[in-house]
C-alpha positions as CSV (number, residue, x, y, z in Angstrom):
1,X,0.0,0.0,0.0
2,X,1.1,3.5,-0.7
3,X,1.3,6.2,1.9
4,X,2.0,9.9,1.9
5,X,3.8,11.8,4.6
6,X,6.8,9.5,4.9
7,X,9.9,11.5,6.0
8,X,12.1,9.5,3.6
9,X,9.9,10.6,0.6
10,X,9.8,7.1,-0.8
11,X,6.7,5.8,-2.7
12,X,6.5,3.1,-0.1
13,X,7.2,4.1,3.4
14,X,10.3,2.8,5.2
15,X,10.1,1.2,8.6
16,X,11.6,4.3,10.3
17,X,8.8,6.5,9.0
18,X,6.0,4.2,9.9
19,X,4.5,6.6,12.4
20,X,3.6,9.2,9.7
21,X,1.6,6.9,7.3
22,X,-1.6,8.0,5.7
23,X,-3.2,5.7,3.1
24,X,-4.0,7.3,-0.2
25,X,-7.7,7.0,-0.7
26,X,-7.8,8.6,-4.1
27,X,-5.9,6.6,-6.8
28,X,-5.9,9.6,-9.0
29,X,-3.4,11.2,-6.7
30,X,-0.9,8.6,-7.7
31,X,-0.8,9.8,-11.3
32,X,0.3,6.8,-13.2
33,X,-1.1,3.4,-14.1
34,X,1.7,1.2,-12.8
35,X,1.6,2.7,-9.4
36,X,-2.2,2.6,-9.3
37,X,-2.2,-1.0,-10.4
38,X,0.3,-1.9,-7.7
39,X,-1.9,-0.2,-5.0
40,X,-5.0,-2.0,-6.2
41,X,-3.3,-5.4,-6.4
42,X,-1.6,-5.0,-3.1
43,X,-5.0,-4.1,-1.5
44,X,-6.5,-7.2,-3.2
45,X,-3.7,-9.4,-1.9
46,X,-4.2,-8.0,1.6
47,X,-7.9,-8.6,1.4
48,X,-7.5,-12.2,0.2
49,X,-4.9,-13.1,2.8
50,X,-7.0,-11.5,5.5
51,X,-10.1,-13.5,4.5
52,X,-8.0,-16.6,4.2
53,X,-6.8,-16.1,7.8
54,X,-10.3,-15.4,9.0
55,X,-12.2,-18.2,7.1
56,X,-9.5,-20.7,6.5
57,X,-9.0,-22.2,3.1
58,X,-12.7,-22.6,2.5
59,X,-12.6,-21.4,-1.1
60,X,-10.3,-24.2,-2.1
61,X,-11.3,-26.7,0.5
62,X,-15.1,-26.3,1.0
63,X,-16.7,-28.0,4.0
64,X,-19.5,-29.5,1.9
65,X,-22.1,-29.3,4.7
66,X,-24.9,-28.0,2.5
67,X,-23.4,-27.3,-0.9
68,X,-22.2,-30.5,-2.6
69,X,-20.9,-29.1,-5.9
70,X,-17.3,-28.6,-6.8
71,X,-15.1,-25.7,-5.9
72,X,-15.5,-23.8,-9.1
73,X,-19.3,-24.1,-8.9
74,X,-19.1,-22.8,-5.3
75,X,-17.1,-19.8,-6.4
76,X,-19.4,-19.2,-9.4
77,X,-22.3,-19.1,-6.9
78,X,-20.5,-16.5,-4.8
79,X,-19.8,-14.4,-7.9
80,X,-23.5,-14.6,-8.8
81,X,-24.5,-13.4,-5.4
82,X,-22.1,-10.5,-5.5
83,X,-23.3,-9.5,-9.0
84,X,-26.9,-9.6,-7.9
85,X,-26.1,-7.3,-4.9
86,X,-24.2,-5.0,-7.2
87,X,-27.1,-4.9,-9.7
88,X,-29.6,-4.1,-7.0
89,X,-27.3,-1.6,-5.3
90,X,-27.3,-3.6,-2.0
91,X,-23.6,-3.3,-1.0
92,X,-22.9,-2.7,2.7
93,X,-20.8,0.1,3.9
94,X,-18.1,-2.4,5.1
95,X,-18.2,-4.4,1.9
96,X,-16.3,-3.7,-1.3
97,X,-18.2,-5.7,-3.9
98,X,-15.7,-4.9,-6.7
99,X,-12.7,-6.1,-4.6
100,X,-14.7,-9.2,-3.6
101,X,-15.5,-10.0,-7.2
102,X,-11.8,-9.6,-8.2
103,X,-10.9,-12.0,-5.3
104,X,-13.3,-14.6,-6.5
105,X,-12.1,-14.2,-10.1
106,X,-8.5,-14.7,-8.8
107,X,-9.7,-17.9,-7.1
108,X,-11.2,-19.1,-10.3
109,X,-7.9,-18.5,-12.1
110,X,-6.0,-20.4,-9.4
111,X,-8.3,-23.4,-9.7
112,X,-8.3,-23.3,-13.5
113,X,-4.5,-23.2,-13.6
114,X,-4.4,-26.2,-11.2
115,X,-2.4,-24.2,-8.6
116,X,-4.7,-25.4,-5.8
């Protein structure tokens, strides 16, 4: 993640300047695609790792208590649910549907490539 206010004036703050971090909320402030892409992908990675710690490896190793389909069908179902919420404008304040959708699409790619 990128921060402003670092005393070392680096794009990514150094450990010594960690007290003066402020996350950039407006990607336009970055000014170039590569930096913007890095911020978004770093945020996505952080979200996916956080959810994996919170829920375990359930996307790749579903419990199968109610849903008996395969992993890809389960992820497709989650994508359908997110798209339905997006279409009906039902996103919660603490939910980022776009990031969640990207996460599920990354999971699809991981499964389709046979990585998990």
